[in-house]
Steps between C-alpha positions, in 0.01 A plus 500: 500500500514755777704821513764312699530233229313225687274274295186324622682168505795639695269652761319168546825304522660740749194504728462121483863447599473758780215293647703180468256338258595267217335540161306181569374636835392834354338338198292280732366812676404693185159382382360525149163664458177306543632208701749389239763396755838658549739628235785272396857553619601523131253784439641682805854441370397650164354804677811548716723485191270740310413243236129532590282762660227435756190405304254696714451763765396213725856362493650844559278544807601155627872574461446831677326343798731203541826689448401826672573712192271800439240406241533827306877446469448152353236628257745768386782248455265276301395795283134446584214690655296347781172358369296773670697774319484355150305698242144381464479371857255653742648615827327392818 
């Protein structure tokens, strides 16, 4: 949750609605890692209602790009560090 009380799910939902996308439309655009197809509308619904968190940095980056939300803001809302800043990772 951010300082203004916004959760990851609320930020995703608000941005999706601002772009006029349905959950089904957004889910179809967000791809799983390694060619696994798109996420399900139910998984997106669970994220938007804060029942689930994004399972990877890959999904956070996808939401950022599609919804035009700064990546660092989404990582903060998700309570995660980007993969390249995690302990034990080599920086490039």
